[in-house]
C-alpha positions in Angstrom: 70.6 77.7 148.8 71.5 78.4 145.2 72.2 75.2 143.2 75.6 75.2 141.5 76.9 73.0 138.6 79.5 71.2 140.7 81.3 69.9 137.6 81.6 73.5 136.3 83.0 74.5 139.7 85.6 71.7 139.4 86.5 72.7 135.9 87.2 76.2 137.0 89.5 75.0 139.8 91.2 72.7 137.3 91.9 75.5 134.9 93.3 77.7 137.7 95.5 74.8 138.9 96.8 74.3 135.3 97.8 78.0 135.1 99.8 77.9 138.4 101.3 74.5 137.4 102.6 76.1 134.2 104.1 79.1 136.0 105.9 77.0 138.6 107.0 73.9 136.8 107.1 74.4 133.1 107.1 77.0 130.3 104.9 74.7 128.3 101.2 75.3 128.5 99.7 72.0 129.5 96.5 72.8 127.7 98.3 72.4 124.4 99.0 68.7 125.0 97.0 66.0 123.2 94.1 64.2 124.8 92.6 61.1 123.3 89.3 59.7 124.7 87.5 56.6 123.6 85.0 54.1 125.0 86.6 50.8 126.1 85.2 47.4 125.3 83.9 45.4 128.3 87.0 43.2 128.4 89.3 46.3 128.3 87.3 48.0 131.0 86.7 45.3 133.6 88.1 42.0 132.3 86.6 38.8 133.6 84.8 39.6 136.9 82.8 36.3 137.0 79.6 38.3 137.0 77.1 39.4 134.4 75.1 42.0 136.3 77.2 45.1 135.9 75.6 47.9 133.9 78.7 48.0 131.7 78.2 44.3 130.7 74.5 44.8 130.1 75.3 47.6 127.7 73.6 50.4 129.7 76.8 52.4 130.0 80.4 52.6 128.7 83.7 53.4 130.3 85.3 56.4 128.6 89.1 56.4 128.9 91.3 59.5 128.3 95.1 59.4 127.8 97.2 62.4 128.6 101.0 62.2 128.3 100.8 58.5 129.0 98.5 58.8 132.1 95.0 57.4 132.0 91.8 58.6 133.4 88.3 57.2 133.1 84.6 58.1 133.4 81.5 56.0 133.2 78.8 57.4 131.0 75.7 56.3 128.9 77.0 58.4 126.0 79.2 56.8 123.3 81.8 58.4 121.0 85.4 59.4 120.9 87.4 62.6 121.1 90.9 63.6 119.9 92.2 67.1 120.5 94.1 69.2 122.9 93.3 69.6 126.6 92.5 73.2 125.8 89.9 72.1 123.3 88.4 69.8 126.0 88.2 72.8 128.3 86.5 74.9 125.6 83.7 72.5 125.1 80.4 73.5 126.7 79.0 71.0 129.1 75.9 70.3 126.9 75.4 66.7 127.7 76.8 63.4 129.1 79.3 63.0 126.3 81.0 66.4 126.9 80.9 65.9 130.6 82.4 62.4 130.4 85.2 63.6 128.1 86.0 66.5 130.5 86.0 64.2 133.6 88.2 61.5 132.0 90.6 64.2 130.7 90.8 65.8 134.1 91.4 62.5 135.8 94.2 61.6 133.3 95.8 65.1 133.7 95.7 65.1 137.5 97.1 61.6 137.5 100.0 62.7 135.3 100.6 65.7 137.6 100.7 63.3 140.6 97.6 64.9 142.3 95.4 61.8 142.3 95.5 58.0 142.1 92.9 55.4 141.4 91.8 56.9 138.0 91.5 53.5 136.4 88.6 51.1 137.2 89.5 47.7 138.8 89.4 44.6 136.6 89.0 40.9 137.0 88.8 40.1 140.7 88.8 43.8 141.6 85.0 44.0 142.3 85.3 40.9 144.5 88.1 42.6 146.5 86.1 45.8 146.6 83.1 43.9 148.0 85.2 42.4 150.8 86.7 45.8 151.6 83.4 47.7 151.9 81.9 45.1 154.2 84.7 45.8 156.7 84.7 49.6 156.1 80.9 49.9 156.6 81.1 48.0 159.8 83.6 50.5 161.1 81.4 53.5 160.2 78.7 52.8 162.7 76.0 54.1 160.4 72.4 52.9 161.2 71.3 53.0 157.6 73.2 53.4 154.3 72.0 54.7 151.0 73.5 53.7 147.7 73.1 56.1 144.7 74.0 54.1 141.6 73.4 50.4 141.5 76.8 48.8 141.8 75.7 45.1 142.4 78.8 44.0 144.3 78.6 46.9 146.7 74.9 46.4 147.2 75.4 42.7 148.1 78.1 43.7 150.6 75.9 46.3 152.2 72.9 44.0 152.6 75.1 41.2 153.9 76.7 43.6 156.5 73.6 45.6 157.6 70.6 43.6 156.4 68.2 44.6 153.6 66.0 46.7 156.0 68.9 49.1 156.6 69.9 49.6 153.0 68.3 51.9 150.4 69.4 52.2 146.7 68.5 54.6 144.0 69.1 54.1 140.3 67.1 55.5 137.4 67.8 52.6 135.0 66.9 49.9 137.5 64.0 51.8 139.3 61.2 49.5 140.4 63.2 46.3 140.4 64.2 44.4 143.6 67.8 43.6 144.0 69.2 41.8 147.0 65.8 42.1 148.7 66.0 45.9 148.3 63.6 47.8 146.0 65.4 50.2 143.8 64.0 53.8 144.0 63.8 56.3 141.1 64.8 59.9 141.2 61.4 61.1 142.5 61.6 58.7 145.5 65.3 59.3 146.3 64.3 61.9 148.9 63.2 59.0 151.2 66.7 57.8 151.2 68.3 61.1 152.2 65.8 61.5 154.9 66.5 58.0 156.3 70.2 57.3 155.7 72.9 59.3 157.5 75.6 57.8 155.2 75.3 58.0 151.4 77.5 56.1 149.0 77.3 57.9 145.6 78.6 56.9 142.3 80.9 59.3 140.5 78.8 58.8 137.4 76.4 61.4 138.8 78.9 64.0 137.7 78.9 62.6 134.1 75.1 62.3 133.8 74.3 65.7 135.4 72.3 64.5 138.4 75.0 65.4 140.9 73.7 68.9 141.8 70.1 67.9 142.8 71.5 64.9 144.7 74.0 66.9 146.6 71.5 69.5 147.4 69.3 66.8 149.0 72.2 65.3 150.8 73.3 68.6 152.3 69.8 69.6 153.3 69.5 66.4 155.3 73.1 66.6 156.7 74.1 63.3 155.1 77.7 62.2 155.0 78.3 61.6 151.3 81.2 59.4 150.1 81.9 58.9 146.4 82.9 55.5 145.1 84.5 54.6 141.8 87.3 55.8 139.6 85.1 58.4 137.8 85.1 60.7 140.9 88.8 60.7 141.5 89.5 64.1 139.9 86.4 66.0 140.9 86.6 64.7 144.5 90.1 66.1 144.7 89.2 69.4 143.2 86.1 69.9 145.3 87.4 68.4 148.5 84.9 65.6 148.6 85.3 62.3 150.4 86.0 59.3 148.1 86.3 55.5 148.7 87.7 53.3 146.0 90.2 50.7 147.3 90.6 48.5 144.2 91.1 51.1 141.5 94.6 51.7 140.1 
């Protein structure tokens, strides 16, 4: 099967949707509207969670926030920097690296939020991760999966999975944390991730994979092993809608 750039596919569908939206609802080209994207501080992004083990707090990533006509959209990324320009200029940027990908994702999330197509485009704050942890424990129990794989080390989610299923039934892959042991589970790197797709019928995958460009290889593996893939986090809100992917994110706003 030929590998596709899924973010590029989502971008194409987004552009097509903008054209039809203009024809039906407004004579104004939505691509002329201003987009402002900037990385948030830790306190702006997640507030006081009572934890110090999130990658955002450790400085391994930032939360990029875009504003479009007052609506907000976000994307996690390791790239830093800001952008100010029209939505059309965002769409003209080539997807050269994580910065451009994050700006596009955040801008699409904000625009789709403005248009009423998606919700949950803003990451949860303060006690949100705690509520998310409690929610996934109940959700996982209802899925009946024998083993669950987690792509992207979200510590609260990993804790909930281990508490619900036991460490022997949970696998996790994260490039930045590869080789470490978290919640009695050894973190795999990209080369070892195939073991997870072979063993786990249910995969929870961070939306950050769209921003860092790893999504295509990961989805190819997931599809080849017939894994059910569910995206978590606010980053995936827009692309999940555009690509018809399953998403779970109960505490985002």
